[in-house]
C-alpha positions as CSV (number, residue, x, y, z in Angstrom):
1,X,0.0,0.0,0.0
2,X,2.9,2.4,0.7
3,X,4.0,1.9,-2.8
4,X,0.6,2.6,-4.2
5,X,0.4,5.8,-2.1
6,X,3.7,7.0,-3.5
7,X,2.5,6.4,-7.1
8,X,-0.8,8.2,-6.3
9,X,1.1,11.2,-4.8
10,X,3.5,11.3,-7.8
11,X,0.4,11.3,-10.1
12,X,-1.3,14.1,-8.2
13,X,1.9,16.2,-8.2
14,X,2.3,15.6,-11.9
15,X,-1.3,16.6,-12.5
16,X,-0.9,19.8,-10.4
17,X,2.2,20.7,-12.4
18,X,0.3,20.2,-15.6
19,X,-2.5,22.4,-14.4
20,X,0.0,25.1,-13.6
21,X,1.6,24.8,-17.1
22,X,-1.8,24.9,-18.7
23,X,-2.7,28.0,-16.6
24,X,0.1,29.8,-18.3
25,X,-0.3,28.2,-21.7
26,X,-3.9,29.3,-22.4
27,X,-3.3,33.1,-21.9
28,X,-0.1,32.9,-23.9
29,X,-2.0,31.1,-26.7
30,X,-4.9,33.6,-26.6
31,X,-2.5,36.6,-26.7
32,X,-0.5,35.0,-29.6
33,X,-3.7,34.4,-31.5
34,X,-4.8,38.0,-31.0
35,X,-1.5,39.3,-32.2
36,X,-1.6,37.0,-35.3
37,X,-5.2,38.0,-36.1
38,X,-4.3,41.7,-35.7
39,X,-1.3,41.2,-38.0
40,X,-3.4,39.4,-40.6
41,X,-6.0,42.1,-40.4
42,X,-3.4,44.9,-40.9
43,X,-1.7,43.2,-43.8
44,X,-5.0,42.3,-45.6
45,X,-6.3,45.9,-45.0
46,X,-3.0,47.3,-46.4
47,X,-3.1,45.0,-49.4
48,X,-6.8,45.6,-50.0
49,X,-6.3,49.4,-49.9
50,X,-3.3,49.3,-52.3
51,X,-5.1,46.9,-54.6
52,X,-8.1,49.2,-54.8
53,X,-5.8,52.1,-55.6
54,X,-4.4,50.2,-58.5
55,X,-7.8,49.2,-59.8
56,X,-9.0,52.8,-59.5
57,X,-5.9,54.1,-61.3
58,X,-6.2,51.5,-64.1
59,X,-9.8,52.4,-64.7
60,X,-9.0,56.1,-64.9
61,X,-6.0,55.3,-67.2
62,X,-8.3,53.1,-69.4
63,X,-10.6,56.1,-70.0
64,X,-7.7,58.1,-71.3
65,X,-7.1,60.3,-68.2
66,X,-3.3,60.4,-67.7
67,X,-3.3,62.9,-64.9
68,X,-4.1,60.4,-62.0
69,X,-1.2,59.1,-59.9
70,X,-1.2,56.4,-57.3
71,X,-0.1,57.5,-53.8
72,X,0.8,54.7,-51.4
73,X,2.7,55.5,-48.3
74,X,5.3,53.5,-46.4
75,X,8.3,51.6,-47.6
76,X,6.8,48.6,-49.2
77,X,6.9,46.7,-52.5
78,X,3.4,48.2,-53.2
79,X,4.8,51.7,-53.0
80,X,7.6,50.7,-55.5
81,X,5.0,49.2,-57.8
82,X,2.9,52.4,-57.5
83,X,6.0,54.5,-58.4
84,X,6.7,52.3,-61.4
85,X,3.1,52.6,-62.5
86,X,3.2,56.4,-62.1
87,X,6.4,56.5,-64.2
88,X,4.8,54.5,-67.0
89,X,1.7,56.8,-67.0
90,X,3.9,59.9,-66.9
91,X,5.9,58.5,-69.9
92,X,2.6,57.7,-71.7
93,X,1.5,61.3,-71.1
94,X,4.7,62.6,-72.6
95,X,4.3,60.3,-75.7
96,X,0.7,61.4,-76.2
97,X,1.7,65.1,-75.9
98,X,4.5,64.6,-78.4
99,X,2.1,62.7,-80.8
100,X,-0.4,65.6,-80.6
101,X,2.3,68.1,-81.4
102,X,3.5,65.9,-84.3
103,X,0.0,65.6,-85.7
104,X,-0.5,69.4,-85.5
105,X,2.8,69.9,-87.5
106,X,1.6,67.3,-90.0
107,X,-1.7,69.2,-90.5
108,X,0.2,72.4,-91.0
109,X,2.7,70.9,-93.4
110,X,-0.2,69.3,-95.5
111,X,-2.0,72.6,-95.6
112,X,1.1,74.5,-96.8
113,X,2.0,71.8,-99.4
114,X,-1.7,71.3,-100.4
115,X,-1.4,67.6,-99.7
116,X,-3.3,65.1,-97.7
117,X,-3.0,61.5,-96.4
118,X,-5.4,58.7,-95.8
119,X,-5.5,55.2,-94.4
120,X,-7.8,52.4,-95.2
121,X,-8.3,49.4,-92.9
122,X,-9.4,46.9,-95.5
123,X,-10.7,44.1,-93.3
124,X,-12.8,46.6,-91.2
125,X,-13.6,48.7,-94.4
126,X,-12.7,51.8,-92.3
127,X,-11.1,54.8,-94.0
128,X,-9.6,57.8,-92.3
129,X,-8.2,60.8,-94.0
130,X,-6.7,64.1,-93.0
131,X,-8.7,67.3,-93.1
132,X,-6.7,68.5,-96.1
133,X,-8.1,65.5,-98.2
134,X,-11.7,66.8,-97.6
135,X,-10.5,70.3,-98.8
136,X,-8.7,68.9,-101.9
137,X,-11.7,66.7,-102.9
138,X,-14.1,69.5,-102.2
139,X,-16.0,67.8,-99.3
140,X,-17.3,69.4,-96.1
141,X,-14.9,69.1,-93.1
142,X,-17.3,66.6,-91.4
143,X,-17.6,64.3,-94.4
144,X,-17.3,60.6,-93.4
145,X,-14.4,59.1,-95.4
146,X,-15.2,56.0,-97.5
147,X,-13.9,54.4,-100.7
148,X,-17.2,55.1,-102.4
149,X,-17.0,58.8,-101.5
150,X,-13.4,58.9,-102.6
151,X,-14.3,57.3,-106.0
152,X,-17.4,59.5,-106.4
153,X,-15.3,62.6,-107.4
154,X,-13.1,60.7,-109.8
155,X,-13.5,61.8,-113.4
156,X,-15.6,59.2,-115.2
157,X,-12.8,58.4,-117.7
158,X,-10.3,57.9,-114.8
159,X,-12.5,55.7,-112.5
160,X,-11.4,52.4,-114.2
161,X,-7.7,53.4,-113.6
162,X,-8.4,54.1,-110.0
163,X,-10.4,50.9,-109.5
164,X,-7.8,48.8,-111.3
165,X,-5.0,50.3,-109.2
166,X,-6.9,49.5,-106.0
167,X,-7.5,45.9,-107.1
168,X,-3.8,45.5,-107.8
169,X,-2.9,46.6,-104.3
170,X,-5.6,44.4,-102.8
171,X,-4.1,41.4,-104.7
172,X,-0.6,41.8,-103.4
173,X,1.1,44.7,-105.2
174,X,3.1,46.7,-102.6
175,X,2.8,50.2,-104.0
176,X,1.5,52.3,-106.9
177,X,1.5,55.9,-108.1
178,X,-1.1,57.2,-110.5
179,X,-2.3,60.6,-111.7
180,X,-6.0,60.9,-112.2
181,X,-8.6,63.7,-112.4
182,X,-11.3,64.6,-110.0
183,X,-14.3,66.9,-110.4
184,X,-14.7,68.7,-107.1
185,X,-17.9,70.2,-105.6
186,X,-17.3,73.5,-107.6
187,X,-17.3,71.4,-110.8
188,X,-13.6,72.2,-111.3
189,X,-11.3,69.5,-112.8
190,X,-8.2,68.9,-110.7
191,X,-5.4,66.5,-111.4
192,X,-4.2,64.5,-108.4
193,X,-1.1,62.5,-107.9
194,X,-2.0,59.5,-105.8
195,X,0.7,57.4,-104.1
196,X,-0.6,54.2,-102.6
197,X,1.2,51.6,-100.6
198,X,0.2,48.6,-98.5
């Protein structure tokens, strides 16, 4: 019986020690969980805010507004990404500004030289021409460019030449240059030099 009492006392002492250990372990576990949850909340909120800033900026950029910049504080990878995005947008803004100035110079040069240019997207059957082409052909500034409209002013004797040249280009010829006559809205006959290339 003495031996059994010793075992029972050892067991009771061990159980009491375990209770003391558990008494410390539970609060430490709860505190650790609270700290981890706070950290997860902070990180997710920070990422969510940054992600929303990027979505907002991308939406604004997509609409053509190049003035918006992303502002993310701190010293994080998101801030570096925002700065990189801002640099790309700033560069795009410079390129667009340069392009607008270049287009303005082209319009001026065409007006001075009494020349025009046009592009025809054949698969989409979409034609775009410079304002000077409308003036040369005798159309109103808001005339919608089209091949039919373009051909409508061609002199009747020169229409086959124009049509044949366009067919050659559509069938693989890389370039062509023809002179043909047009009759403008004032019933004046003008000779045009048309340079075409695919």
